[in-house]
C-alpha positions as CSV (number, residue, x, y, z in Angstrom):
1,M,77.0,41.2,96.5
2,T,78.6,44.1,94.6
3,P,79.2,47.2,96.6
4,P,77.3,50.4,95.3
5,S,80.4,52.2,94.6
6,D,81.4,49.4,92.0
7,I,78.0,48.9,90.4
8,A,79.5,49.5,86.9
9,G,82.3,47.0,87.7
10,A,80.4,43.9,87.4
11,P,80.4,42.7,83.8
12,G,76.7,42.0,83.5
13,R,75.7,45.3,85.1
14,A,78.3,47.4,83.0
15,W,76.8,45.8,80.0
16,R,73.2,46.6,80.9
17,L,74.2,50.2,81.8
18,T,76.1,50.5,78.5
19,L,72.9,49.2,76.7
20,S,70.7,51.8,78.6
21,L,72.9,54.7,77.9
22,V,73.4,53.9,74.3
23,G,69.7,53.1,73.9
24,V,68.6,56.4,75.4
25,L,71.0,58.5,73.4
26,T,70.1,56.6,70.1
27,I,66.4,57.3,70.9
28,L,66.9,61.0,71.3
29,R,68.9,61.1,68.1
30,L,66.1,59.4,66.4
31,V,63.6,61.9,67.6
32,A,65.9,64.8,66.5
33,L,66.5,63.2,63.1
34,F,62.6,62.7,62.4
35,T,61.9,66.3,63.5
36,T,64.6,68.4,62.2
37,P,63.8,70.7,59.4
38,L,67.3,70.7,58.2
39,E,67.8,69.5,54.7
40,L,70.3,67.1,53.0
41,Y,73.6,68.3,52.6
42,P,74.5,67.9,48.8
43,D,77.0,65.2,49.5
44,E,74.2,63.2,51.0
45,A,71.9,63.9,48.2
46,Q,74.8,62.5,46.0
47,Y,74.7,59.3,48.0
48,W,71.1,59.0,47.8
49,L,71.3,59.5,44.0
50,W,73.9,56.6,43.8
51,S,71.4,54.4,45.8
52,R,69.0,54.7,42.8
53,E,71.3,52.4,40.9
54,L,73.2,50.0,43.0
55,A,76.7,49.2,41.9
56,F,80.1,47.9,43.3
57,G,81.7,51.3,43.3
58,Y,81.2,55.0,42.5
59,F,83.2,57.9,41.4
60,S,84.4,59.1,44.8
61,K,83.4,56.4,47.4
62,P,83.1,52.8,47.7
63,P,79.6,51.3,47.6
64,L,78.5,50.4,51.1
65,I,77.0,53.9,51.7
66,A,74.7,53.6,48.8
67,W,73.7,50.2,49.8
68,L,72.8,51.4,53.2
69,I,70.5,54.2,51.9
70,W,68.9,51.9,49.5
71,A,68.0,49.5,52.3
72,T,66.7,52.3,54.6
73,T,64.8,54.1,51.8
74,H,63.1,50.9,50.8
75,V,61.8,50.6,54.3
76,G,60.6,54.2,55.0
77,G,60.7,56.0,51.7
78,D,63.0,58.8,50.3
79,A,62.4,61.5,53.1
80,E,65.5,63.0,54.8
81,P,65.4,60.9,57.9
82,W,65.2,57.6,56.0
83,V,68.2,58.5,54.0
84,R,70.2,59.3,57.3
85,V,69.0,56.8,59.8
86,S,71.6,54.1,59.2
87,A,74.3,56.4,60.4
88,L,73.1,56.8,64.1
89,L,72.1,53.2,64.3
90,L,75.6,52.2,63.2
91,H,77.2,54.5,65.8
92,G,75.0,52.9,68.6
93,A,76.2,49.5,67.6
94,T,79.9,50.7,67.4
95,A,79.6,51.9,71.0
96,L,78.3,48.5,72.1
97,V,81.2,46.8,70.3
98,I,83.8,49.3,71.9
99,Q,82.3,48.3,75.4
100,R,83.1,44.6,74.5
101,I,86.7,45.5,73.4
102,G,87.4,47.5,76.6
103,Q,86.0,44.7,78.9
104,R,87.9,42.1,77.0
105,L,91.3,44.1,77.1
106,Y,91.0,45.7,80.6
107,D,87.7,45.4,82.7
108,A,83.9,46.1,82.5
109,R,84.2,49.7,83.9
110,T,86.7,50.5,81.2
111,G,84.5,49.3,78.5
112,L,81.6,51.2,79.8
113,A,83.7,54.4,80.1
114,A,85.0,53.9,76.5
115,A,81.4,53.3,75.1
116,M,80.5,56.7,76.8
117,L,83.5,58.5,75.4
118,Y,82.9,57.3,71.9
119,S,79.0,57.9,72.0
120,L,79.4,61.4,73.1
121,M,82.3,62.2,70.9
122,P,81.5,65.6,69.0
123,A,82.4,64.0,65.8
124,I,80.1,61.1,66.5
125,Q,77.3,63.5,67.5
126,L,77.7,65.4,64.2
127,S,77.9,62.2,62.2
128,S,74.9,60.7,63.7
129,G,72.7,63.6,62.2
130,V,74.0,63.1,58.7
131,I,74.9,60.0,56.4
132,T,78.6,59.6,55.6
133,T,80.9,56.9,55.1
134,D,82.5,57.3,58.5
135,A,79.6,55.6,60.3
136,P,80.0,52.1,58.6
137,L,83.8,52.5,58.6
138,L,84.1,52.9,62.3
139,F,81.4,50.1,62.9
140,F,83.3,47.3,60.8
141,L,86.8,48.6,62.2
142,A,85.2,47.9,65.6
143,L,84.1,44.6,64.8
144,T,87.7,43.8,63.3
145,I,89.4,44.8,66.5
146,W,86.8,42.9,68.6
147,A,87.5,39.7,66.7
148,Y,91.3,40.3,66.9
149,V,91.3,40.8,70.7
150,S,89.1,37.7,71.2
151,L,91.5,35.3,69.6
152,P,93.7,34.7,72.3
153,T,91.2,33.1,74.7
154,A,89.2,31.3,72.0
155,D,89.5,27.4,71.3
156,T,90.7,26.2,67.8
157,R,87.2,26.1,66.2
158,R,86.2,29.4,67.4
159,R,89.4,31.0,66.2
160,L,88.7,29.9,62.8
161,L,85.2,31.5,62.9
162,L,86.8,34.8,64.4
163,A,89.4,34.8,61.6
164,A,86.7,34.5,59.0
165,G,84.6,37.2,61.0
166,M,87.6,39.5,61.1
167,G,88.3,39.0,57.4
168,A,84.5,40.0,56.5
169,S,84.7,42.9,58.9
170,L,87.9,44.3,57.3
171,G,86.6,43.7,53.8
172,L,83.3,45.6,54.7
173,A,85.4,48.4,56.2
174,F,87.2,48.7,52.8
175,L,83.7,48.9,51.0
176,S,82.9,51.7,53.5
177,K,86.0,53.8,53.0
178,Y,89.5,53.3,52.0
179,A,90.7,54.7,55.3
180,A,90.3,51.0,56.3
181,I,93.9,50.7,55.1
182,Y,94.9,52.1,58.5
183,A,93.6,48.9,60.2
184,V,95.9,46.7,58.1
185,G,98.8,48.9,59.1
186,G,97.7,48.5,62.8
187,L,97.4,44.7,62.3
188,A,100.9,44.3,60.7
189,A,102.6,46.7,63.3
190,H,101.0,44.8,66.4
191,L,101.9,41.3,64.9
192,A,105.5,42.6,64.4
193,L,105.7,43.8,67.9
194,S,104.0,40.9,69.7
195,A,105.2,37.4,69.7
196,E,102.3,36.3,71.7
197,A,99.8,37.8,69.1
198,R,101.7,35.9,66.4
199,R,101.3,32.6,68.3
200,C,97.5,32.9,68.1
201,W,97.6,32.6,64.3
202,T,97.9,29.5,62.3
203,A,98.4,29.1,58.5
204,P,94.8,28.1,58.1
205,M,93.6,31.1,60.0
206,I,95.6,33.5,58.1
207,A,94.5,32.0,54.7
208,L,90.8,32.1,55.9
209,C,91.1,35.8,57.2
210,L,92.8,37.0,54.1
211,G,90.8,35.1,51.6
212,V,87.4,36.2,53.1
213,A,88.5,39.9,53.2
214,A,89.7,39.5,49.5
215,L,86.4,37.8,48.4
216,V,84.4,40.8,50.2
217,F,86.5,43.6,48.7
218,A,87.1,42.0,45.3
219,P,84.0,43.3,43.5
220,N,85.0,47.0,44.4
221,L,88.4,46.3,43.1
222,L,87.2,44.8,39.9
223,W,84.8,47.9,39.5
224,N,87.7,50.1,39.8
225,L,89.7,48.3,37.3
226,N,86.8,48.5,34.8
227,H,86.4,52.3,35.6
228,H,90.1,53.4,35.4
229,F,90.4,53.4,39.1
230,S,88.3,56.5,39.4
231,T,87.5,56.0,43.2
232,L,91.2,55.3,44.1
233,E,92.2,58.2,41.8
234,H,89.7,60.6,43.5
235,T,90.9,59.5,47.0
236,A,94.5,60.3,46.0
237,S,93.6,63.6,44.5
238,N,92.2,64.6,47.8
239,A,95.8,64.6,49.1
240,N,96.4,67.5,46.9
241,W,100.2,67.0,46.9
242,N,100.3,69.0,43.6
243,A,99.3,72.2,45.4
244,G,101.5,75.3,44.8
245,S,102.2,75.6,48.5
246,L,103.5,72.5,50.4
247,F,104.7,72.1,54.0
248,N,102.4,74.5,55.8
249,I,103.0,74.8,59.7
250,R,99.6,76.6,59.9
251,E,97.6,73.6,58.2
252,L,99.5,71.4,60.7
253,M,98.4,73.3,63.7
254,E,95.0,73.8,62.5
255,F,94.7,69.9,62.2
256,I,95.9,69.3,65.5
257,V,93.7,71.8,67.2
258,S,90.7,70.4,65.1
259,Q,91.1,66.9,67.0
260,L,90.1,68.6,70.2
261,G,86.8,69.1,68.4
262,V,86.7,65.7,66.9
263,F,87.5,63.6,69.8
264,G,86.8,66.0,72.6
265,P,89.4,68.2,74.4
266,I,90.1,65.9,77.5
267,P,90.0,62.6,75.6
268,F,92.4,63.9,73.0
269,A,94.7,65.4,75.6
270,V,94.6,62.0,77.4
271,L,95.3,60.0,74.3
272,A,98.1,62.1,73.0
273,G,99.7,62.8,76.3
274,G,99.4,59.3,77.6
275,A,100.9,57.9,74.4
276,I,104.0,60.2,74.5
277,W,104.4,60.1,78.4
278,L,104.0,56.2,78.8
279,G,105.8,55.5,75.6
280,A,108.8,57.4,76.5
281,R,108.9,55.7,79.9
282,R,108.0,52.3,78.4
283,R,105.1,51.8,80.7
284,L,102.8,50.6,78.1
285,A,100.7,47.5,79.0
286,P,100.4,44.9,76.3
287,A,96.8,45.9,75.6
288,D,97.9,49.7,75.4
289,V,100.4,48.6,72.5
290,L,97.6,46.7,70.7
291,L,95.3,49.7,70.7
292,L,98.2,52.3,70.0
293,C,98.9,50.2,67.0
294,F,95.3,50.8,65.6
295,A,95.1,54.5,66.9
296,A,98.5,55.9,65.9
297,P,98.7,55.2,62.0
298,P,95.7,57.3,61.0
299,L,96.8,60.1,63.5
300,V,100.5,60.1,62.4
301,V,99.8,59.8,58.7
302,V,97.0,62.6,58.6
303,T,99.1,64.7,60.7
304,V,101.9,64.4,58.2
305,Q,99.5,64.9,55.4
306,A,98.3,68.2,57.0
307,F,101.8,69.5,57.1
308,V,102.6,68.5,53.6
309,S,99.5,70.0,52.1
310,R,96.2,69.8,54.0
311,A,93.9,67.5,55.9
312,N,90.2,67.7,56.8
313,A,89.4,67.2,60.5
314,N,87.6,63.9,60.1
315,W,90.3,62.1,58.0
316,A,91.9,60.6,61.2
317,G,88.6,59.4,62.4
318,A,89.6,55.8,62.2
319,A,91.9,56.4,65.2
320,Y,89.1,57.0,67.8
321,V,87.6,53.4,67.9
322,A,90.9,52.2,69.5
323,G,91.4,55.7,70.9
324,A,88.2,55.7,72.9
325,V,89.3,52.4,74.7
326,L,92.7,53.7,75.3
327,A,91.6,57.1,76.7
328,A,89.3,55.4,79.0
329,A,91.7,52.8,80.2
330,W,94.2,55.5,81.1
331,L,91.7,57.6,82.9
332,M,90.7,54.6,84.9
333,R,94.2,53.5,85.5
334,W,95.2,57.0,86.7
335,K,92.2,57.0,89.0
336,A,91.3,60.3,87.2
337,R,87.6,60.0,88.0
338,G,87.1,63.8,88.0
339,W,88.5,64.1,84.6
340,L,86.5,61.3,83.2
341,I,83.3,63.0,84.6
342,A,84.2,66.3,83.2
343,A,84.9,64.8,79.7
344,V,81.5,63.0,79.6
345,A,79.7,65.9,81.2
346,M,81.4,68.5,78.7
347,Q,80.5,66.2,75.8
348,A,76.9,65.4,76.8
349,L,76.5,69.3,77.0
350,F,77.6,69.5,73.5
351,A,75.3,66.8,72.3
352,A,72.3,68.3,74.0
353,V,73.0,71.7,72.4
354,F,73.6,70.1,69.0
355,L,70.2,68.0,69.2
356,L,68.5,71.4,70.2
357,C,70.0,73.0,67.1
358,M,68.8,70.0,65.0
359,V,65.2,70.3,66.2
360,N,65.2,74.1,66.2
361,P,67.8,75.6,64.0
362,R,66.8,79.0,65.4
363,A,68.7,78.0,68.4
364,A,71.8,77.8,66.2
365,D,71.3,81.3,64.9
366,A,70.8,82.6,68.7
367,L,74.1,80.9,69.6
368,G,76.1,82.3,66.8
369,A,76.4,78.9,65.1
370,A,74.3,79.6,62.1
371,N,77.3,79.2,59.7
372,S,77.9,75.7,60.8
373,F,74.4,74.8,59.5
374,K,74.3,76.7,56.2
375,R,75.1,73.8,53.9
376,V,72.0,72.0,55.1
377,R,69.4,74.9,54.6
378,G,67.9,76.4,51.6
379,W,68.4,73.7,48.9
380,E,64.7,72.7,48.7
381,Q,63.7,76.4,48.1
382,S,66.6,76.9,45.4
383,V,65.5,73.8,43.5
384,Q,61.7,74.7,43.6
385,A,62.9,78.0,41.9
386,I,64.6,76.0,39.2
387,V,61.8,73.7,38.8
388,E,59.3,76.6,38.4
389,R,61.5,78.4,35.8
390,S,61.9,75.1,33.9
391,R,58.0,74.6,33.7
392,E,57.7,78.1,32.4
393,E,60.3,77.7,29.7
394,Q,58.7,74.1,28.8
395,S,55.5,76.0,28.1
396,R,57.2,78.7,26.0
397,G,59.6,77.0,23.7
398,G,60.4,73.8,25.3
399,L,63.8,72.8,26.9
400,T,66.4,70.2,25.8
401,A,68.0,70.1,29.4
402,V,68.5,71.6,32.6
403,A,72.2,72.1,33.3
404,M,74.0,73.0,36.5
405,D,77.6,74.3,36.9
406,D,78.2,72.9,40.4
407,R,77.9,69.4,41.7
408,F,76.4,70.6,44.9
409,L,73.5,72.1,43.0
410,F,73.2,69.1,40.6
411,N,72.8,66.8,43.5
412,A,70.3,68.9,45.4
413,A,68.3,69.2,42.2
414,A,68.4,65.4,41.7
415,Y,67.0,64.8,45.2
416,Y,64.7,67.8,45.8
417,G,63.5,67.8,42.1
418,R,63.1,64.0,42.0
419,D,59.1,64.3,41.6
420,Y,59.7,66.6,38.6
421,F,63.0,65.4,36.9
422,G,61.9,61.8,37.3
423,K,58.7,62.3,35.2
424,P,58.4,61.5,31.6
425,G,58.5,64.6,29.5
426,A,60.6,66.6,31.9
427,P,63.9,67.8,30.5
428,P,67.0,65.8,31.7
429,L,69.1,67.0,34.4
430,R,72.9,67.6,33.1
431,M,76.2,69.2,34.2
432,W,78.1,71.9,32.3
433,V,81.7,70.7,32.3
434,H,84.0,73.4,33.5
435,E,87.4,71.6,32.6
436,A,88.6,69.5,29.8
437,R,88.2,66.3,31.9
438,P,85.4,65.5,34.3
439,Q,86.0,66.3,38.1
440,N,83.2,64.5,39.7
441,Q,80.5,61.7,39.0
442,A,77.9,64.2,37.7
443,E,80.2,65.6,35.1
444,T,81.3,62.0,34.2
445,E,77.9,60.5,33.9
446,A,75.6,63.3,32.9
447,P,77.6,65.8,30.9
448,L,75.8,68.5,28.7
449,N,76.4,67.8,25.0
450,A,75.6,69.7,21.8
451,A,72.2,67.8,21.3
452,L,71.0,68.4,24.8
453,G,72.4,71.9,24.7
454,R,70.1,73.4,21.8
455,R,67.9,75.2,24.4
456,A,68.9,74.5,27.9
457,L,68.0,76.2,31.2
458,I,71.3,77.1,33.1
459,A,71.4,77.2,36.9
460,S,74.7,78.8,38.0
461,L,75.4,78.6,41.7
462,E,76.4,82.1,42.9
463,G,76.9,83.0,39.4
464,G,80.6,82.2,39.6
465,Y,80.9,80.5,36.2
466,R,78.2,82.4,34.3
467,P,80.7,84.3,31.9
468,E,82.3,81.0,31.0
469,I,79.0,79.2,30.5
470,E,77.8,82.2,28.3
471,Q,80.8,82.0,25.9
472,D,80.1,78.2,25.4
473,F,76.7,79.1,23.8
474,A,75.5,80.9,20.7
475,R,72.8,82.9,22.6
476,V,71.8,83.6,26.2
477,S,68.7,85.3,27.4
478,G,66.2,85.7,30.4
479,L,68.6,86.1,33.4
480,Q,66.9,85.7,36.8
481,I,68.8,85.8,40.0
482,V,67.3,83.8,42.9
483,R,68.2,84.5,46.4
484,V,67.4,82.2,49.3
485,G,68.0,83.2,52.9
486,L,69.8,80.8,55.0
487,D,69.9,82.7,58.2
488,R,69.8,86.5,59.2
489,K,73.1,87.1,57.5
490,R,73.6,84.6,54.7
491,S,71.9,83.8,51.5
492,R,72.4,81.5,48.6
493,R,72.3,82.9,45.0
494,T,71.5,80.9,41.9
495,D,71.6,82.7,38.4
496,L,69.0,81.1,35.9
497,F,69.1,81.9,32.3
498,V,68.2,80.2,28.9
499,A,71.1,79.3,26.8
500,E,70.8,78.2,23.1
501,G,73.3,76.5,20.6
502,F,75.8,74.7,22.8
503,Q,79.4,75.0,21.2
504,P,81.9,74.7,23.9
505,L,85.1,76.5,23.4
506,P,88.3,74.3,23.5
507,R,89.8,74.0,26.8
508,D,93.5,74.8,27.5
509,P,95.6,71.6,26.8
510,V,97.9,72.2,29.9
511,T,95.4,73.7,32.7
512,G,92.3,72.1,31.3
513,L,90.5,75.4,31.9
514,P,88.2,77.5,29.5
515,P,89.6,80.7,27.9
516,A,89.1,83.8,30.0
517,P,85.8,85.5,29.2
518,K,86.5,88.6,27.0
519,A,85.0,90.9,29.8
520,A,87.6,89.5,32.1
521,E,90.6,90.0,29.8
522,K,93.0,92.9,30.3
């Protein structure tokens, strides 16, 4: 009989406890998702727009996120929860896979602790309330690692199945987000370091794994080839190595500090400190080395990127599938039960507060966190004002288009104005192109042209580009400034006006920018 103090140590009991904890957390997240008044973030609206026309690639992301939204909205409709629901389901599934990885490499209790650390990560809590490419990426990375660590104990026939499954998971990870390249680096590093790992592979297994991965990823590669590698180009441009100021200590420090909020203060301190301390003393167990090979590349590469130019906090997210297992393993090995409990309690408290703010955004206002939610508020009201003005202008002299000057506003209008812009007779939704070359998918696929610019309603977010837009037209009239309150301090402004005779001025051949408006010239 298992002692009560070791109740989580028995594999079966640890697995059942993991299922229970992940199940309860997933149910709570589902309740919050289906009751929140928070709206789609414009990037989410863009992903929804992609899902209306399935393809093997899109301007800025691989295709899997659009496929997921297509599937869930065909089940429940186009309301916000059904656009987002696959993210939290995938995160729940990822936690279960992480438990199996931890149990395989260490023991059942480590697997349970790893699943808890992952499920309660601040970044995972945030990511469970929105739809992003991180959710499918982390799920398929977890499956890839699970298949890899299962190879040594598998028989010959099962190894072939695992190799094929590993290739499929890796290919699907690439279809989720190109950060899957870190897993390739991790695999290569571990195979180079471990003779035992190399002995697990045979030529047929290698061919099968690589062949399946290539087969899964090939459609997106061909799509990029036919679209001038636009997704890969966009991904590379995010690095911003052409910025005027390179090598920034401040950006480096901000990124490192941000990881405390992504992974959690205690888990990140354990992961970073343990890697340095154990690595320097050569006290890493074989399983530690394996997991570090997967966790270190994204953290090291993105840290360097932050120093060279800039980096978003979530860019190193691929590290924390392996990182959650490694942090849990070290806490268990060091018998740091108090620190593990503190980490779980702290992150559970954050999860509870976040769920409360989702269900009741006024709680975020009261806690001084309203700024964190401003991008998921007010879009529907802004779009409703655009639709109402469009109907008025249609009844007066007609419109040839409704044009935006910002991709966020375009995406929000496509989603929240879908019942209007999708009807026959409604003016088409278009983008005024600011520079000489398109900078996003809306500008690429729906640019305003002379035919559609004969009499257009222009919606300018915050009025920032209004002077440049006005000089691209022969006449403008009927300025209306719409302000939508986001919280007690903030509002969103949209300038609406009618513009006629679209004749865009030539853009600068070097900068690609339009000439400075006369009022701004000195």
